[in-house]
C-alpha positions in Angstrom: -51.3 9.0 36.4 -49.0 7.4 39.0 -45.8 5.9 37.6 -43.2 3.8 39.4 -40.3 6.0 38.6 -42.2 9.1 39.8 -42.8 7.4 43.2 -39.1 6.5 43.4 -38.2 10.1 42.6 -40.5 11.6 45.2 -39.3 9.2 47.8 -35.6 9.8 47.0 -36.0 13.5 47.2 -37.7 13.3 50.6 -35.1 10.9 51.9 -32.4 13.2 50.6 -33.9 16.2 52.4 -34.2 14.3 55.6 -30.6 13.0 55.5 -29.4 16.5 54.6 -31.2 17.9 57.6 -29.5 15.3 59.8 -26.1 16.2 58.4 -26.7 19.9 58.7 -27.7 19.5 62.4 -24.5 17.6 63.1 -22.3 20.0 61.2 -23.5 23.2 62.8 -22.7 22.2 66.4 -19.4 23.9 67.5 -19.7 23.0 71.2 -18.8 19.6 72.5 -21.8 17.4 72.0 -23.9 16.2 75.0 -25.8 13.0 74.6 -29.6 13.4 74.6 -31.5 11.4 77.1 -34.0 8.9 75.8 -36.6 10.3 78.1 -36.1 13.8 76.6 -37.1 12.7 73.1 -40.7 11.5 73.1 -40.9 10.1 69.5 -44.3 9.3 68.2 -43.1 6.3 66.3 -43.1 5.9 62.4 -46.3 5.3 60.4 -46.3 1.5 60.4 -43.6 -0.2 62.6 -45.0 -0.9 66.0 -43.3 -0.1 69.3 -41.5 -3.1 71.0 -41.3 -1.2 74.3 -44.2 -2.0 76.6 -46.3 0.8 78.2 -45.8 1.3 81.9 -48.4 -0.5 83.9 -51.6 1.4 84.3 -51.0 3.8 81.4 -52.8 4.4 78.1 -51.6 5.3 74.7 -54.2 6.5 72.2 -53.3 7.2 68.6 -56.1 8.0 66.1 -55.1 7.9 62.4 -56.8 9.7 59.4 -55.8 7.9 56.2 -56.6 8.4 52.5 -55.3 5.4 50.4 -55.3 6.6 46.8 -54.9 3.9 44.1 -53.6 5.2 40.8 -52.9 1.9 39.1 -52.1 -1.8 39.5 -49.0 -3.9 39.0 -49.3 -7.1 36.9 -47.5 -10.4 37.4 -44.4 -9.1 35.7 -44.0 -6.0 38.1 -45.2 -3.7 35.3 -47.9 -1.2 36.0 -51.1 -0.5 34.1 -53.4 2.4 34.6 -56.7 2.1 36.3 -59.3 4.6 37.6 -58.5 6.5 40.8 -60.1 5.3 44.0 -59.9 6.8 47.5 -60.2 4.6 50.6 -60.7 7.0 53.5 -60.1 5.4 56.8 -60.2 6.3 60.5 -58.1 3.8 62.6 -57.5 4.4 66.3 -55.0 2.4 68.4 -56.0 2.1 72.0 -53.2 0.5 74.0 -53.0 -0.2 77.8 -50.1 -1.3 79.9 -51.3 -4.4 81.9 -47.8 -4.8 83.4 -44.5 -3.2 82.7 -43.9 -5.9 80.1 -47.4 -6.7 78.7 -49.4 -4.3 76.6 -52.8 -5.0 75.1 -54.7 -3.0 72.5 -57.7 -2.7 70.2 -57.9 -1.1 66.7 -61.4 -0.3 65.5 -61.7 1.0 61.9 -64.2 3.0 60.0 -64.1 4.1 56.4 -65.6 5.4 53.2 -64.8 4.4 49.6 -64.9 6.9 46.8 -64.6 5.3 43.3 -64.1 7.1 40.1 -66.8 6.3 37.6 -68.8 4.1 40.1 -71.0 4.7 43.1 -69.3 5.5 46.4 -70.0 4.1 49.8 -73.3 4.8 51.5 -71.7 6.9 54.2 -69.1 6.0 56.8 -69.1 2.3 57.5 -67.5 -0.1 60.0 -64.4 -2.0 58.9 -62.7 -5.0 60.5 -61.3 -4.7 64.1 -58.0 -5.9 65.5 -57.2 -7.1 69.0 -53.5 -7.0 69.9 -51.0 -7.9 72.7 -47.3 -7.8 72.9 -44.8 -9.0 75.6 -41.5 -7.2 76.0 -39.0 -9.8 77.0 -35.9 -7.5 76.9 -35.6 -3.7 77.3 -32.8 -1.6 75.8 -30.6 0.4 78.2 -27.9 2.8 77.2 -24.6 1.0 76.6 -26.3 -2.3 75.8 -25.7 -4.0 72.5 -29.1 -5.8 72.7 -32.2 -3.9 71.4 -35.6 -3.9 73.0 -37.3 -7.1 71.8 -40.9 -8.2 72.0 -43.3 -11.0 70.8 -46.7 -9.8 69.5 -49.9 -11.6 68.6 -53.0 -10.0 67.1 -56.4 -11.3 66.0 -58.3 -9.7 63.1 -62.1 -9.8 63.7 -64.3 -9.5 60.5 -66.7 -6.9 61.7 -66.9 -5.1 58.3 -69.3 -6.2 55.6 -67.7 -8.0 52.7 -70.5 -9.9 50.8 -74.2 -9.5 50.1 -73.3 -6.0 48.9 -75.7 -3.8 46.9 -72.5 -2.1 45.6 -68.8 -3.1 46.0 -67.8 0.3 47.5 -69.8 -0.6 50.7 -67.4 -3.5 51.4 -64.9 -2.5 54.1 -64.3 -6.0 55.6 -62.6 -9.2 54.6 -64.8 -11.8 56.2 -61.6 -13.5 57.5 -60.7 -14.3 61.1 -56.9 -14.3 61.1 -54.0 -14.4 63.6 -50.7 -12.5 63.2 -47.5 -13.4 65.0 -44.8 -10.8 65.2 -41.2 -10.2 66.4 -40.5 -6.5 67.1 -37.2 -4.8 67.9 -36.2 -1.2 68.8 -32.7 0.2 69.2 -31.1 3.6 69.9 -28.0 5.1 68.4 -26.3 8.4 69.5 -25.0 10.4 66.5 -21.7 12.4 66.6 -23.7 15.5 67.6 -25.3 13.7 70.6 -28.7 13.5 69.0 -30.6 10.2 69.0 -31.4 8.0 66.0 -34.1 5.4 66.9 -34.4 2.3 64.8 -37.0 -0.4 64.5 -37.1 -3.7 62.7 -40.3 -5.8 62.8 -41.4 -9.0 61.0 -44.8 -10.7 61.1 -46.6 -13.7 59.7 -50.4 -13.6 59.4 -52.5 -16.7 58.7 -56.3 -17.3 58.4 -58.0 -19.3 61.2 -60.3 -20.9 58.7 -59.5 -22.4 55.3 -62.8 -21.2 53.8 -64.8 -18.0 54.1 -68.4 -18.1 53.1 -69.2 -15.7 50.2 -72.7 -14.9 48.9 -73.8 -12.5 46.3 -71.8 -9.4 45.3 -68.5 -9.2 47.3 -65.1 -7.6 47.6 -63.8 -10.7 46.0 -65.3 -9.8 42.6 -68.4 -12.1 42.8 -71.7 -10.9 41.5 -75.3 -11.3 42.7 -76.4 -14.9 42.5 -73.1 -16.3 43.5 -72.8 -18.8 46.4 -69.5 -20.3 47.5 -66.4 -19.6 49.4 -63.0 -17.9 49.4 -59.8 -19.5 50.5 -57.6 -16.8 52.1 -53.8 -16.8 52.0 -51.0 -16.2 54.4 -49.1 -12.9 54.5 -45.4 -12.1 55.5 -44.3 -8.6 56.3 -41.0 -7.0 57.2 -40.3 -3.4 57.8 -37.4 -1.2 59.1 -37.6 2.4 60.2 -35.5 5.2 61.6 -36.4 8.4 63.5 -34.0 11.2 64.1 -34.3 13.8 66.9 -33.5 16.8 64.8 -34.5 19.2 67.6 -36.4 18.8 70.9 -39.7 19.0 69.0 -39.0 17.9 65.4 -38.1 14.4 64.2 -38.0 13.2 60.6 -38.8 9.5 60.0 -38.2 7.1 57.2 -39.5 3.5 56.8 -39.1 0.7 54.2 -41.6 -2.1 54.1 -42.0 -5.4 52.2 -45.1 -7.6 52.1 -45.9 -10.9 50.4 -49.3 -12.5 50.3 -49.8 -16.1 48.9 -52.5 -17.1 46.4 -56.1 -17.6 47.4 -59.1 -19.1 45.6 -62.7 -18.2 45.0 -65.0 -21.1 44.2 -68.7 -21.8 44.1 -71.7 -21.5 41.8 -73.1 -18.5 40.0 -76.6 -17.9 38.5 -77.8 -15.0 36.4 -80.6 -13.8 38.7 -81.8 -11.4 36.1 -82.6 -14.2 33.7 -86.1 -15.8 33.7 -85.0 -18.8 31.6 -84.0 -21.0 34.5 -80.4 -21.4 33.3 -78.4 -23.9 35.3 -75.8 -22.7 37.7 -72.3 -22.0 36.4 -69.3 -23.5 38.4 -66.8 -20.8 39.4 -63.3 -21.6 40.4 -60.7 -18.9 40.2 -57.3 -18.6 41.8 -55.9 -15.3 42.9 -52.3 -14.8 42.2 -49.7 -14.3 45.0 -48.7 -10.6 45.4 -46.0 -8.6 46.9 -45.0 -4.9 47.2 -42.4 -2.5 48.5 -43.2 0.7 50.3 -41.1 3.8 51.2 -42.8 5.7 54.0 -41.4 9.2 54.8 -42.9 11.2 57.7 -42.3 14.2 60.0 -43.1 14.1 63.7 -43.8 17.2 65.9 -43.4 16.5 69.6 -45.5 18.9 71.7 -44.3 17.4 75.0 -43.8 14.0 76.6 -47.5 13.3 76.3 -48.6 14.5 72.9 -47.0 14.2 69.5 -48.2 14.5 65.8 -47.0 12.6 62.8 -47.7 13.4 59.1 -46.5 11.4 56.2 -47.4 8.9 53.5 -47.0 5.3 52.6 -45.8 5.1 48.9 -45.8 1.8 46.9 -42.7 2.0 44.8 -42.8 -1.5 43.2 -45.2 -4.4 43.3 -46.6 -7.5 41.7 -50.3 -8.2 41.4 -51.1 -5.4 43.8 -52.2 -1.8 43.6 -50.0 1.3 43.0 -51.0 3.3 46.1 -50.1 6.5 47.8 -51.5 6.8 51.3 -51.2 10.3 52.9 -52.0 10.1 56.6 -51.8 11.9 60.0 -52.0 10.7 63.6 -52.0 12.3 67.0 -50.2 10.3 69.7 -51.4 10.7 73.2 -49.9 9.2 76.4 -51.8 9.1 79.7 
């Protein structure tokens, strides 16, 4: 089973290999270094941190992801982990981005998925998850010699298109039922290493809040309610911060490393429940249960292969290395980045 110290060990080994590769590249250059041009290194971007730079007007960027979120355990309120059954959340998420102007980029992220649960029924085929609409405005663009990074403000809206209640089995629930808005501040900077190669860094923060205080919940749901339940769920706010680096090891290869922290406040499920299998006319039971706040840290190593300035591939994993009231998850994934 997954253990916290094993995750730290794997992540540390990968980070050591990446840093070693960077050092080796710098050390083996005997000729005077020539600085790479930003346009010569078409990074794909890390796994999570979004790009603050806007797309050129009239251009598209399409990036389909294939993801397998594997939950090996769960952290309790004291940051200790207990074992649970393995689950696989297979997801296909595609980011479609379009440059409206040279500073404004809009996008949409549809999601499809399939849940495989150990010891319980899996999803009834591939199902629709929630969808996200997104826009970001770049109000400053980095140029070589500048001490100010690229900066952008972003806003996104989560649309609850996935089913979350009235389920015949929990594994069919791929949605949240929550309309929510996320506000973000994104940055991107470039650094030239002693060997002339580029290290690209991003630092993003975001705050997400629900648009409604209550989400209607009926029957079996992803929130742990059973058939016969009628009530609501009070969703919570989420704060996220992540930092990443990508290094142009060669013209085609770029290792990437990312650290992410996320905090979600406490929510509440409330309503009435009735045992619908009983014929005795038992009165409804009042349900009122608070969900505890949660937080987690991730280390996300990845490797990028850059075919050319239009196409790139990234393969890596999001690894939860510590948490509180959240799952212990390893999420292998791959994405193809395409610019048109």
